[in-house]
N, C-alpha and C positions, 0 to 999 in steps of 0.2 A: 504494500499499500503506499503510494506515494504521499509526502507530506509537504505543506507549504514550507518555503524558506521564512525564517522568522521575520526578516524584514518586510515581507510581503503582509504581514498582519496589519502593518500601519495602513497599507493601502485600501484596506477593506472597510475603512471608516470607523467612526466612533461608536457604532454599534457593536462592532467586535471588540472594542477595548472595553465598553462597558459590560459585555458578557464575560471576558475575561476576569474582569474586576469581581463581578458577582461570584463567579466561580472560585476566586481566590478567597474571598470573604467565607464563603460557605464551607470550603475545605478547611480554613483556619478555625472557623467556629466549631467543626467537627473534631478536630484536634484537641482543642481547649476542653471542649465538652466531656471527651474521654479522659483527657489528662487530670480533669477534677477529681475523678475517683482515686487517683494515686495519693492525692493529699488526704481523702477521708480515711485511707488505710494506713496513714502513717503512725508508727508506733512510738517516735521520738518527738516529744513536745517541743524541745528545743529547735529542733531540725525545722519542725513544722512553722514554729513562731519566726524563725529567721527567714524562711522562705516565702511566707505570705505577703509582706509588703511589696517585695519586687514582683510577685506574681499578679498582685493587685494592681500596679502600675502598668504592667504588660497589658493586662486585660482592659484598663483605662484607655491605653493608646489605641487599641483595636476599636473600642466603642466609640472613640472621638472620630475614627475614620469611618464608622459605619454605625450612627447613632440610633438605628431602628432595629439593629440586628437583635433577634430575640435571646440566642444563647449569650452573646455580649452582655446584654442588659442583665440576664439572669445572673450570670458568674459575678458581674460587678456588684449587684445587690446583695447576693448571697455572701460574697467574699467580704465586703465591708461589715455586715451584720455579724458575721461568724467571727471574724477578727476581733471586733469589739467585745462581743460576749464572751468567747472563749479564752482570750488571752487579756485583753485590757480590763475588763470588768473583775476578772481574776486578780490583777494586779490591785485593782481599786479595793476589794475584799481584804487583800492582805495588809493594806494600809490602815485598815481600822475605820472607824466613823468619826475620829477628832477631825474638826476642820482646819487644815494646814494649806499653805500655797501650793505645796506639791499635789495634794488631794484635789484642790480646786481646778489646777491646770490639767490634771489627768481626766476629771469629768467633763471639761470643755472640749478635748481630744475626743473622748469617747462619743460626746454629743455630736461633733461635728461629723463623725464616721456615721452614726445612725442618720443623721439628716441627709447625708449623701445617698444612703440605701435607701431612704423612703422616697427621695425624688426619683431616683433610678426605677424603683418598684413601682412606682405611680406610672411612669413612662412605658414600663414593660405590659402592665395591665391594660393599658389603653392603645397596643400596638394596632390591633384590629378596629377598635371603635375608640375613637377620640372623645373627651368630655369629662373623664374623672380628674383629670390635672386641674381643670379650672374649677370644678365642683368642690375640689378640696380646699378652695380659698374661699367657699362659701359656707353655709351652714349644714348641719348634719342631714337635713331633708334633701338637700341638693345632692350629696354623697350618696345617700340611700337610694335615690332616684337612679343615678348613673349604675350603680352598682347592680340593679335589676337588669340592665341592658347586658351585662357582661356574662359570658358563657365560659366553660371549663378552661379554655386556653388562658384566661385571665388569672386562674387561681396561683400560679406562682408569683406573678407581680403583687398580687393583694396580699399574699402572705408574707412576702419579704418587706412590703411597704408597712403592714400593719405591725409587723413585729418589730421592725426598726422603730417605728414611731412610738408604740407603747414603750419600748425599752428607754428612749430618750426622755420621755415624759417620766419614766420612774426614776431617773436620776435627777429630775427637777420638781419634785412634788410640791415646793413652796413657790413656784413659778405659776401664777393663776392662768395666765395666758396657755401655757402648755397643758396644763391639767385640763381646761375646757375642750382641748382636742381630743381627749381620750375616746369619747363616744365615736369620733371618727375611725380611730384604731381599731376599736372592737368591732366596727361595722364591717371594715375591710377584712378581719379575720373571721368574722362570722361567715361572711360570703365566700371566702376561701375554704371554709370548712364545709359549707354546703355545696361547692362546686367540686372539691376535690380533697376529702378530709385525710387523705393517705399521703398527699404530696410531702417531700421532705421528711421521711420517717414519721410520718403523721404529724406534722408540724403545726399545722392549723389547730388540732385538737389539743396540743400540748401548750401552744401558746394561750390559747383560751383558758385553759386550765389555770395557768399561773396567774392569768390577769383576773379572773373569778376569784380565785383564792387569795390573791394578795390584797384585794381591796377589802376583804371582810365583808359581812352581811350588812354592817351597820352603814357602810358608806356605798352600797350599791352592788356589792360582790354577790356571788353566788356558790357558797363552799359545797352545798351538795352536788351541784352540776359540775364544780370543779372536781371533786373526788371521782365522779362517774368519766370526766373526760382523761383525769390521769390513768384511771384503772384500764380505759379503752385502749390507751396507747400501750401500756404494759403488756396487756393482753394480745393486742395485735402484733406486736414485736417479740413475742414469746419470752419476754422479760429480759431480752438480749440487749436492749437500749438503755444503758444505765442512767443516762442524763435524765431520763423521764423519771426513774426511781429518785434521783437526787432532788429534783425539783418538786416532786410530790412530797418529798420530806420537809423540804425548806420552806414552802410555800403552804401547802395545804396542813401539813403536821404541825409546824410552828405556828402558824397563825389561829389554827383552831385549837391549839394546846394539846394536841394528841401527842404526847410524847410517846407513848408505846409505838404508834405507826412511825413516827420520826426516827426512833432507834432502830426499829426493825428495817425499814427501807435502806438506811445508810449500812447497817451490818450487812445486809445482803449484797449491796454495791462493793463494798470492801471485801467480800468473800467471794467475790466472782472475778476471774480474770478478764481483763479488758479484751483479750483474744477472743471472747466467746462470740463476737460478731466481727470477722475480720474486715468487713465492708464498712465498718463504723468503728474502727479502731481508735481513731483520734478522737472522737466524742466520748467514747468510753475511757480513754485515759484521763482526759478533762474531768469526766464525771467522778473518777476515784479520787482524783486530787481534792475536788470541791467536797466530796464525802468526808474526807479525811480533816478537812478544815472544820466542816460543820459538827463533826462529833467533838470535837474539842470546843466548839461554841456552845454545845447542848445546853448547859446549864444557864448560860447567860440568855439563851433565847426563850426559855421557860421560866 
């Protein structure tokens, strides 16, 4: 089979160049998508932490070149959220609750990453149907109206945006303007749960569980539903996703003052090897590290 000399491609006009560009973007997106699983399987926490910033900036550069490419949008929103939660919030917990310049600076850094992830997640959710981005600047009714128009393909964007938004709000509970946005974050997660509850290791169910438990019944939370959501995730993952048990203990157990559940879940995590689920090895390693910390803090939490 004869091939065109490379220089002749330029003579075929901009249509061919555009096709080449689209093929390059598509192939790059597929490589990055598959490569992301390698990080999720990483057992070395320091290696994963050191690798993530460079990886995120690489994906950022691809997203700048192809700002509506779904894989680039997904990996960017996911990456910033997971780096902020898995590593930087872990640092924040290690610092303790005392107000210091170091702690305030770290909170602002984490918030910035969550805000980025929220913006990119919304863009991902509205790739096929525009409107959510504009609605997010309006009231809850406008957001809920747009959410009804979105189908299953929007679930990843809604999940990452809702999770990042809620996480940022959690860091600024004394900021009235941010707290007022919490119903929007919940609306995004509720819709993601309806559209695809199993996405990202049952992420929508787990995020809602944390949100509904952390608020407490007196301030609009729903501990009973939160308990069901945590147990749903644990059952669906065969108990192998250790982070679900850690969050169940830390938020539902501690908030409802169920010390027995708190201790049992954390003991189970520490007694389970992170390798129990190779595809989620990194998350399980992070879960075991948090579990060890929460066990030490048990008496202070109750």
